[in-house]
Steps between C-alpha positions, in 0.01 A plus 500: 500500500239550233164334449497123527268213422341276759661193345706305750362635827438253783276487805603303808349421838696490825402407850345690789846609619508846656805610296413453131852588381641185661216273391522210256268540202339238276417587140130490415491323164293566188413865578351669192393838638536716811259792545591855592562549871618764744402743771195720457357751743137577583410856414374711790327823405415818688268767364532832686205723414710818497691422178293214346814311398518132585818425690644152459704299749635149521321261730560130560699307242474155354805318362283328242395159380708317242321263264714224348395290201677170442473157343407259777783258581423263788866394518645852526657567841418871489134438420488242781641762741232746385229242575648446847502878557136521387391305809707718733422841648872584504683752285740339253801658333490544121757618246432622145829511309538678166730390220693826481861408584792300368630477858410271789134611518254736342317770690225366714209587722470328835179508703285315751156375404223263591386255234133597474384279212610212280243416236522243219361536148481174301384692191413348165647212301773711334601690815774451754359445850570825682488634851480846650649617828427820688752635749388758757817706543560630852761761590786640298605388154880510505680585174846346459727606212652256254850375573 
């Protein structure tokens, strides 16, 4: 596979089911942008006086926060599910599927997250009313190959 465009990817929300691979997902409509996301480690340093070189180690990690921009659609089932998840402390299953296959599904990333924010932006007269969601990713981000 070579480089690909973002055109055609989808983001869906599942339930709080323990096993995300068997979950049922609902498409979140009108998504226009998904931010970069992924695991990053805190840097831990040690400075022994004998050799003056800073040694670097990995400390705690954070699976990241995903920011999603979308056109607000009050009738969209996926956006309704996100609003329900916003008022819950539970982890929800999410799936980001790429458009990189002619088969049954593209490659995708599956992860658990808490919906941390859902903000609306009415904007100006010539704007589409938008919303922004932030997902606090918790745990592993599973990569599944296209089929």
